[in-house]
N, C-alpha and C positions, 0 to 999 in steps of 0.2 A: 484561786484563779488570779492571774496577773492583771494589773490595772493597765489597760492599753494607753499609750500616749495619745494625745488629741489627734483627730483627723485633720490634716493640714494640706492645703493645695500647693504649698511651697515646701521645699526640702528643709529639714530641721537643722542642717549644717552644711558645710562646704567640703569639697574634696580638692584641696590645692595641688596635690601631687597624685593624679589618678594613675592606676596601673593598667586600666583598660578604658578605651573610649570607643564610641560608636554612635550612629544615628539609627533611630527607629522611625520608619516612614510608612505612610499609608496604612495605618492600623485600623482594624475593625475590632471593637470590643463587644463580644457577645457573652451575656451572663445569665445564668439560671440560679434562682434561689434554691437552697437545699437545707435540710436540717443538719445542725452541727454534728450530731451523733453519727450521721451517715458518712461524713468525711474524716472524722477524728482518727479512725484506724489507718488512714492513708497518709497521715502527717508523721514526720520524724519525731522520735522521742525528744522531748524538751520544748515542744511548741503545742499549742492548742488552736482550734479554729477561732479565727477572728470573726466577730459577729456584729451586726447592726440591727437593733430592734429584734433580737432573737434569731435572726437568720444569718447564714453564711452563704457563700456563693462559689460556683465553679465557673471559670472563665475560659473561653475559647477565643484566642487572639491571633489572627493571621496578619502578617505585615512584611515589609522589606527590612531586613537587617542590612545596614549600609556602612561602609568605611570603618570596619572594625580595625582598631589599632592599639598598640601597646605603648604605655607611658605617654609621652608627648610626641611620638612619631606619627607621621601621616598614616591614615587608614590604608590597609592593603587594598589595591584596586580591584582585583578579581576574587581572590579567596575571601576577602572581607565583605563582599556584597552578595546577598542571596535571599530568597524568600524563606520565611520561617512561620510556623504555626505552633502556638503553645497551648497546653491545657494546664491551668493553674488553679490553686486553692489559696485561701487567705488565712494567715497565721499570725499569732502573737506569742512572744517568748516571755520568759520570767522577768526580763527587764522592761517589759511593756512595749518592746519594739514591734511595730506592725510590719508585716512583710508578705511575701508570696512564697508558696512552695510549688515548684514545677513538677507535675506528674509526667509530662512528656514535652519534648521540644523537637519538632520535625524541621529539618533544614536540608537544603539541596546541595550543600558542599560537604564532601566526605571528610576532608582534612580537618576543618573546624569541628565536625562531629566527633572525630576520634580524639582530638586534643581536649575538648570539653568533657568527654566521658572519662578520659584517663586522668586529666589534671584536676578537674573540679568535681568529679563524680556526679555530673549532671546527666539526666536521662535523655540525652540527645539521640535522635533517630535520623538516619540518612533516608531521604525521600525524594521522589520526583515531584517538583513543584513548579507552579507558574502563577503569576499575577498579571491581570490584564485590566486596563482602565479604558473606559469609553464614556466621555462626558462625565456625568455624575454617578456612573455605575462602575463598581470595581468587583472583579471576580477573582477568587483565590481557589487554587486547586492543588491537591497533593495526594500522593500515594506512597506508602512506606515501603522501603527496600531492605533496610538492615538497622538494627538486629531484629526488629519485629515487634508485634506480629506483622508479618508481611501482608500487604493488602489493606492494612488500616488506612483510611482515606478521609478526605474532606472535599466538599464542593460547596463553596460559600459565595454568595453574591449579595452585595448591599448597594443601596442607593443613598448617596450623601444628601442630607437635608440641611436645615438652617443651623447657623452657629448657636451654640449654647452660651448665652451671655453670662448667666449666673448658674453654674452647676449646682445641682442639689447635693444634699448630704450623701445620698447613695452614690451619686456620680463621682464625688470626691473619694469616697470609700473605695470604689472599684478601680480607680485610675491613679490616685495619688499614693503610690506605694514606694517607699524610700529604702527598700532593701529586700533581700531574698534570704530565706532560711533553707539550709541544706545540711543533710547528714554528711559529715566529713571526718574520717578517721575515728569513728565511734562516738562523735559528739555532734551537737547541732551548732552550726556556724552561721553568722549573719554577714552578708555581703552588702554594704551600703551603696546606694547610687544617688546621684543628683542630676536634675535637668530642669529646664524652664517649665513654668506652668503650662499644662496642656491647653491647646486650642481644640475644643471638643465641638462636634456637630451631632445633631440627631441623625439617625440612620434607619432606613427601612430594610428589613431582612427579606430579600427576594427569594433566596434559595439557601437551604442549609441541609445538606445531605452528608452525614459524617458518622463515623464510629470511633473517632479518636477519644471522645470522652468515655465511652464504654471500655475501650482498650486501656484507659488510664485508671480503671478500677471503679467506675461509676455506671454500671449497666442499668438498663431500664429507662423508660421515658422520663424526661425531665420537664415536659410540657413546654409552654410558650416561654421565651426568654423574658426575664424581668427587665433587661436593659439592652439596647443596641446603640452603640455610639461609633463615631469615626473620628480620627485625628490625622492631620497631614504629617504630624511627627515632631520629634524633639531630638537634640543632641544630648548624649548621656555620658556621664563620667562615673566610673566605679572606683570606690575606695578598696582598701585591703580587707580581706576576710578576717573576722574575729569571732570570739565566742563570749 
């Protein structure tokens, strides 16, 4: 088993020449604890479930993707801004790098979906999506269009609570992720990212009607979430993919 790098609230390095930049805004982090053996078959060869005190997690994260841009160019104003909802798992590779593995990424812009599927082999899905905020309550909705399964959907509403002044070990574990593992050309690759430390808030889950997690390969009830958080967001810089 690999020895994971320490859990850190700040990125372990810098990305002086990013190839991709974007903002993540108005994120809800909803997580369920699961047994590692349950998710291990869903990870690409070359990584294993990352665990904290014997448990790993499945995350459902709706948010605004904003101002996606290439290199140091300004973000694209229309195609680069859209709602997105991810189902992700937690991974660690042979070098001890902690990351996430995306099981699905629903987005409302078709062209970015096609580019990400073709260029990065990421499981992006084209969906009808909307995000609405009223005071301290945010609602996220989505229904999958292509490639499917069509009709996979989510209806999520959270109420934003107090600021988390000192995040717990678990809260850092779930949110301070400095890279993504992805199967690419027959190997597992690691795509690093950097961003400022998260501003996290407690959140109450008012509504969660979804089947995206089951469509991502985790059928069956998961019970009550182990953690529900909110963040107003961060700017993000991605480095180059490596293995």
